[in-house]
N, C-alpha and C positions, 0 to 999 in steps of 0.2 A: 504494500500500500504506500503511495507517495506520502512523504512526511513533509515537515515544514520547509526545508530547503527546496525540495522538488516543487511544491505548490507555489512557493515564492518565485521560483524561476519561471514557471509557466505563467503566473499572473503578471509578472513584469514584462515578459515577452509579448503576451497578448495585449497588454496596455500600450506598449510602444507601437504596436502595429495598428490598433483599431480605435484608440481613444479619439473622441470627436466625431466619429462616424455615426450615421443614422441607420437604424435597423429598418429595412423596407418590408421584410417578411420573415415569418417563423414557420418552420416545419418540424413536427415532432413524430416520433415513431409509433406512438400508441402502446408502448410496452409499459404497463402500469408500475412495475417495480422501480422504474427510473424516476418517476415524478412524485415529489412530495406535495407539490401544488397541482391543481388541475391543469391539464394541458391548455385548456381554453383561457385560463387566467394568465398563464405564461405568455401565450400568443397575444392576448389583449394588452398586457402590460408592456411588452417589448416592441410590438409593431408600431413603427413611426417614432420610437423614442431615440434620443441621442445618447451615446455612450460617453459618460464624462470621466470615468475612471475604472480601472480594473486593478484590484489589489487582493491581498491575502489577509484573512482573519483565521488564526489557527490553521487547520488543514482545509479550509474552505476558500475557494476563489469567489470573490465578491465583485460583481459588475454593477457599478452605479449607473443608473440611467435616469434621464429626465424627459418626461413627456412634454410635448408641445404641439405646434401646428403639424397636422398630418398623423398624429398618433391616435390610437383608438380610445385612449383615456383622456377625456376633455374636462376642463374645469376653468374657474375664473383665473387661475394662475398655474404656472408649470408645476407638475407633481413629480417628486423624486421617489424612485423605488430602487430595489436591489434584486438582482438575479443571482442566486446562490448556486454555485457549482461545486459539489463534493465529488472528487475523482474516484472514491472507493478504492478498489484494489487494482483495477486495470483501466480506469478512465483516462482519456486523453482529450485535451482541448486544443484544436488545431485551427490555424488561419490558412485558408487555401483559396486558390483560384477556382472558379466554378468548373473549368474544364478538367481539373484533376478528378479522377474517378472517386466516387463516394465510397469510403471504406466500409467493409462489412461491419455490422454492429454499430452503425451510426444511429443515434437516438434523437439528435436535435441539430438543426441547421438554422443559423441566423444569416439572412441575406443582407449585405450591407450596401450602402448607396454608392460605393466605388466599384461594385461588381464582385468583391471578394465574399467569402463565406467563413463564418465561425462554426466549426463542427465539433460536436461532443460525441466521442466514440468510446464504447465501453462493452467489451466482449462478455464479461461476467455479470454485468448489470448490478453491481454493488454501489455504483455511483448514484448520486441523487441531485435533482434539479428542483429549485423552488423559488418562490417570490417572497420577499420580506420587505419590511419598512426600511427607511434609509439609515438606520443606526444599528445594524447587526454587529454585536460585539464578541460573540462566541462565549463558550461556557467557562473558561478559566483565564488565568493571567497570561500575558504575552511574554514568552521566554526570551525574546531578543531584546526587550527593553526593561524587563523587571529589574529593580535595583537589588543589590546584595542584601540589604536589610529586609526588603519585601520577600526575597527568595527564602531567606532563613525563616521568616515568619510563617510562610505557608506550609512548612514541614514541621513546625513546632508541635510536639505532642503526638504526632502521627505514628501509629504502631505498625503500619504496613512497611514492607521492604522498600528501600529507596528506589529500586528499579520499578517496582509497581507504582510508587508515588509519581515518578517521572512520566509514566505512561498514562496516569489518570488525567483525562482531559478536563475535568472540572477543577483541577489544581493548576496545571499548565497546559494550554492548548497548542497542539502542533508537534510535540515531541513524540516520536515513535520508537520502535525497537532499535533501529540502526543508531540513532543519535543518543539514545539513552546508554547503550553499551559503550559507544565511543567516548562519551563524556565521562562516564564512570571510570573507564580505564585511564583517561588523561588526568583525572582527579585522584587516582590511586585508591578508589573506594570499591569494596566488593558489593555486588548487586543485591545480596541478601541482607545487608546491614539494615537495621530498623531505622527508618527515616528520622524519628523523633529522638534518637540517641546519637545522632551525628553531632560532632562538636561544631562550634561556630567556625573554626578554622577549616574543617572539612567541608562545610556547606559553602564557605567562601571559595574554596578551590573548585568545588563542583559548579558553582555559579559561573566562575570565570571560564572553566573548561567548556561548559554547555554553550555559552555565548560565543566562544572562540570557534568551536566545532561547527555551530550553525552558520556563523558568518563565513567561514572558510568553505563550507559545503555550498553555500549560495554562490560564492565567487566561482566555484568549479561547476556550477550548473546542476548540483544535486548528485544523488547516487543512482545509477542505472543498474539495478540488480534483477529486474524482472521486465515489466512492460513499459517502464517510465521513459518518456521522451518529452522534450520541451515543445513550445508552440510551433516550431519548425520541423518537429519530428527528429530532433537531434538528441542523442544520449548525453547524460552527464558524465563527470569524471571523478567525483569524490570517492567512488568505490575503489579506486586505485590506491587510496590512502587509508583504507580501513585498517585499524590496528587489531581489532578483535572480532567485529561482526562477521559471522559466517566463516570463522577461521578455527573452529574447535578442532583440537588435535594437532594443530600446526604450531611451530615454535613462535613464541612472543617476539615481535620485531624489536623490542627494547632489551629484553634480558635473555631470551632463548629458551625459557621454560615452556613446557607444553600447555597450551591454552585449554581450559576446561569448559564444559557445557553443563548448564543446569536449566531447570524450568522455573521461571519466576512470573507470577501472574498469568500463567498459561502460555507464556512466550519463551521460546528458546533464547537463552542468554549465555554469552561467552565472556569469560574473564581470565585474567592472568593470576595464578595463585601466589606469585612472587611480587609483582608490581602493585597489586591491589590488596588492601588490608581491611 
């Protein structure tokens, strides 16, 4: 499943390509699993609207749109709405020329005023499309901007394992399996340690490691370990720098010890028994 850096990369790429464009038409596939809002509501909200911004909130791509002349939603003054795109496990959001063949498993197409199309493609249909008000904030704190003090506070007194806490989207939204493992390794903390028992110094290291890992992964276009590609269909490069994720049984790149695998919060977790305490 795409995590924060992958979603950020896609959102930034789509924004650069389509912000300011008007949506002339909307096609949807009719597959009910994909749509959290009725397809008619999505079409009525987006048709004729101008795209003002595409950005990320947690693991969700948020397309800000403003209705105006030519849109189906009319009123005394322009109305702002948001189109929410969750990529699920295999979702892709692509900007394409109309002559490019429509990929199999395409579930939504936005036709733009410059002739291009925004296509949502999702083979496994775990992705979700919906309409929201203009202030979607997501369920938890934003890990790329949270302060060290706020970071320490959200884990205070929590009895669950720190890996499980990092994956809990109501605490921090956007962190997934890859970046939890990589951040814990760089902070020198074992994934099964109880979150509420970590020292302030350990939480400070984890806060710094998480922000550094996320920022570096965004610069490298995210991690392509499955179906993930950016808005142009290009794979990311951060998977080449993974220290522990998906490397169980291999030597640690820092100390040479054999990396171990455990299950935490139902997720495969890899750590170094020497570098992490």
